[in-house]
C-alpha positions as CSV (number, residue, x, y, z in Angstrom):
1,M,13.8,-7.6,-4.9
2,R,11.9,-10.5,-5.9
3,Q,11.4,-13.9,-4.2
4,Q,10.0,-17.1,-5.6
5,Q,8.2,-19.4,-3.3
6,S,7.0,-22.8,-4.1
7,W,3.5,-23.9,-2.9
8,S,2.2,-27.2,-3.7
9,S,3.0,-27.8,-7.7
10,K,2.9,-23.9,-8.4
11,T,5.8,-21.3,-8.3
12,I,4.5,-18.0,-7.0
13,N,6.5,-14.8,-7.7
14,I,6.5,-12.6,-4.8
15,D,8.0,-9.1,-4.5
16,I,9.4,-8.0,-1.3
17,F,8.6,-4.4,-0.6
18,T,9.6,-2.9,2.7
19,P,8.0,-3.5,5.2
20,G,6.0,-6.5,3.6
21,I,5.4,-8.5,0.5
22,Y,3.3,-8.0,-2.9
23,Y,1.9,-10.4,-5.2
24,H,0.6,-9.3,-8.6
25,F,-2.5,-11.2,-10.1
26,G,-2.7,-9.0,-13.2
27,L,-5.0,-6.5,-14.7
28,K,-5.0,-8.2,-18.0
29,E,-5.7,-11.7,-16.5
30,G,-8.6,-10.0,-14.4
31,I,-10.2,-8.7,-17.7
32,K,-9.9,-12.2,-19.4
33,N,-11.6,-13.9,-16.4
34,S,-14.4,-11.3,-16.6
35,S,-14.9,-12.0,-20.2
36,S,-16.1,-15.4,-19.3
37,K,-18.9,-13.8,-17.1
38,F,-20.2,-11.1,-19.4
39,K,-19.8,-9.9,-22.9
40,L,-17.1,-7.2,-23.2
41,D,-17.7,-3.8,-25.0
42,S,-15.5,-2.9,-27.6
43,E,-14.2,-0.3,-25.3
44,I,-13.4,-1.7,-22.0
45,K,-13.6,0.8,-19.1
46,V,-11.8,-0.1,-15.9
47,M,-12.7,1.1,-12.4
48,V,-9.8,0.8,-9.9
49,G,-9.8,1.0,-6.1
50,L,-7.1,1.0,-3.6
51,D,-7.7,0.2,0.1
52,G,-6.1,-0.8,3.4
53,L,-7.6,-3.7,5.5
54,P,-6.4,-4.6,9.0
55,L,-6.7,-8.3,9.7
56,S,-7.7,-7.8,13.3
57,K,-7.8,-5.1,16.0
58,S,-5.2,-7.0,18.1
59,S,-2.6,-7.0,15.3
60,S,-0.9,-4.5,13.0
61,S,-1.1,-7.0,10.2
62,Q,-2.8,-5.6,7.2
63,F,-3.6,-6.0,3.4
64,W,-3.5,-3.4,0.9
65,P,-5.3,-4.8,-2.2
66,I,-5.5,-3.2,-5.6
67,L,-9.1,-4.2,-7.0
68,A,-10.8,-3.7,-10.2
69,N,-14.0,-4.0,-12.2
70,I,-15.2,-3.4,-15.5
71,Y,-17.8,-0.6,-15.8
72,P,-20.6,-0.9,-15.4
73,H,-20.3,-4.4,-13.9
74,S,-19.6,-3.3,-10.3
75,N,-20.6,-6.8,-8.8
76,H,-17.7,-8.5,-10.6
77,V,-14.7,-7.2,-8.8
78,F,-11.3,-8.8,-9.4
79,P,-7.8,-8.4,-7.5
80,V,-5.0,-6.9,-9.4
81,G,-2.5,-7.1,-6.9
82,I,-2.3,-7.4,-3.0
83,Y,0.4,-6.3,-0.3
84,H,0.7,-7.6,3.1
85,G,2.6,-6.3,5.9
86,N,2.6,-5.0,9.4
87,E,2.6,-1.3,8.0
88,K,1.3,0.2,4.8
89,P,3.9,0.2,2.1
90,H,6.6,2.7,2.5
91,D,7.0,3.4,-1.2
92,S,3.9,3.7,-3.2
93,N,5.9,3.8,-6.4
94,N,6.8,0.0,-5.7
95,Y,3.4,-0.9,-4.6
96,L,1.8,0.5,-7.8
97,E,4.7,-0.3,-10.3
98,K,3.4,-3.4,-12.0
99,F,-0.3,-2.1,-12.1
100,I,0.9,1.2,-13.8
101,H,3.3,-0.6,-16.3
102,E,0.4,-3.1,-17.3
103,A,-2.3,-0.5,-17.5
104,K,0.0,1.7,-19.6
105,D,0.6,-1.3,-22.1
106,L,-3.1,-2.0,-22.3
107,I,-4.2,1.8,-22.8
108,L,-1.5,2.0,-25.5
109,N,-1.9,-1.4,-27.4
110,G,-5.3,-2.6,-26.3
111,L,-6.0,-6.3,-25.4
112,E,-6.7,-9.0,-28.0
113,L,-9.1,-11.8,-26.9
114,E,-10.3,-14.5,-29.2
115,N,-9.0,-12.4,-32.2
116,I,-10.7,-9.4,-31.2
117,L,-8.7,-6.2,-30.3
118,Y,-10.4,-4.3,-27.4
119,K,-9.5,-0.7,-26.6
120,V,-8.8,-0.5,-22.7
121,L,-9.4,2.7,-20.6
122,I,-8.9,3.5,-16.9
123,R,-12.2,5.2,-16.3
124,A,-11.8,6.0,-12.6
125,F,-10.2,5.2,-9.4
126,C,-12.6,4.7,-6.8
127,Y,-11.3,6.5,-3.7
128,R,-14.0,9.3,-3.6
129,F,-13.3,10.6,-0.1
130,I,-10.0,10.4,2.2
131,L,-8.8,11.6,5.4
132,T,-5.3,12.6,5.5
133,N,-2.7,12.2,8.3
134,K,-3.2,16.0,8.9
135,E,-7.0,15.5,9.3
136,E,-7.8,17.0,6.0
137,I,-10.9,15.6,4.3
138,V,-10.4,15.3,0.7
139,K,-12.6,14.7,-2.2
140,V,-10.5,12.7,-4.6
141,V,-10.9,13.2,-8.4
142,N,-8.0,11.3,-9.9
143,I,-4.6,9.4,-9.3
144,A,-1.3,10.1,-11.4
145,Q,2.1,9.1,-11.9
146,L,4.6,11.8,-11.9
147,A,7.6,11.4,-14.1
148,E,9.9,13.2,-11.6
149,P,11.0,12.4,-8.9
150,K,11.1,8.6,-9.4
151,N,7.6,8.0,-11.0
152,K,5.9,9.0,-7.7
153,I,2.2,8.3,-7.4
154,I,-0.1,11.1,-6.2
155,I,-3.8,11.5,-5.2
156,I,-5.4,14.6,-6.7
157,G,-8.4,16.3,-5.2
158,Y,-10.2,19.1,-3.3
159,K,-10.2,19.4,0.5
160,F,-13.1,20.7,2.7
161,L,-12.1,24.1,4.1
162,N,-14.3,23.8,7.4
163,K,-15.0,20.9,9.6
164,V,-16.6,20.9,13.1
165,D,-17.7,18.1,15.5
166,F,-20.9,16.4,14.8
167,Y,-21.5,15.9,18.5
168,N,-19.9,16.8,21.7
169,N,-21.4,14.4,24.3
170,P,-20.4,12.0,25.6
171,I,-17.1,12.9,23.7
172,N,-16.3,15.1,20.8
173,S,-17.0,13.1,17.6
174,S,-13.7,14.2,16.0
175,K,-12.0,11.7,18.5
176,L,-13.9,9.1,16.3
177,D,-13.0,10.8,13.0
178,I,-16.7,12.1,12.5
179,W,-17.3,15.8,11.4
180,I,-19.7,18.0,9.9
181,V,-17.9,19.3,6.7
182,Q,-18.5,22.5,4.6
183,D,-17.0,24.5,1.9
184,L,-15.1,22.4,-0.6
185,S,-12.1,24.2,-2.0
186,N,-12.0,25.0,-5.7
187,V,-8.2,24.6,-5.6
188,L,-6.9,21.3,-6.9
189,Q,-4.2,19.7,-4.7
190,H,-2.4,16.6,-4.4
191,W,-1.2,14.2,-1.7
192,E,1.0,11.1,-1.7
193,L,-0.2,7.6,-1.0
194,T,1.5,7.5,2.4
195,D,-0.4,10.7,3.5
196,I,-3.6,8.9,3.6
197,K,-4.9,7.8,6.9
198,S,-8.3,6.2,5.9
199,K,-11.2,6.3,3.5
200,M,-14.2,8.4,4.2
201,L,-17.8,8.2,3.8
202,I,-20.0,11.2,3.5
203,L,-23.6,11.1,4.7
204,V,-26.3,13.8,4.6
205,H,-28.1,14.4,7.8
206,A,-30.4,17.3,8.5
207,N,-29.0,19.1,5.4
208,E,-25.5,18.7,6.6
209,N,-22.6,16.6,5.3
210,I,-21.3,14.3,7.9
211,A,-17.9,12.8,7.2
212,K,-17.1,9.4,8.8
213,S,-13.9,7.4,8.7
214,I,-14.5,4.0,7.3
215,L,-12.7,2.2,10.3
216,H,-11.7,-0.9,8.4
217,S,-9.5,1.1,6.1
218,N,-7.7,3.2,8.9
219,V,-4.2,1.9,9.0
220,Q,-2.7,4.3,11.6
């Protein structure tokens, strides 16, 4: 369902996705704007990141932006789309539909700017590590769209087989989503977008891998 709202002299196309709303800025538009800031290579490599961001600790209101940058210009990040609601999107297919459609078109047909045809690639998705709702810590290697059922979006990666508390005093660190992680599985697995609890940061301390939840992306 799409709703048009008028703001000042502009008409803004907003998609209503249960339980929130979504606005699509556009991948193509972001690349065009980037071309005014730096010279594009003949092959444009796009990095894409997905993240959840609560607006305040006292409210369940949150943003889920789709952000991108052109490799290697990591300091020039642009929005592709943004979802807002009191919960994360219930259907990841709706949330990513416009991005997937636009990305497919650019990959297949390229992008023409000032009579130059550029090849476009999605180089990587910038998740890296995530924590699932089942408290699995996963190293993410890719994101994909399945043809069945209903073009479902999945996160692909390897989970750590063992995790223990980093400290136990004054409380167990696992209460704060902090663990020592070991033994990365060699079995590739997949998870749905709705399985993700938060992003994770892996730090090295005393030759141990310390996994810590990035609290601002925790949406539970």
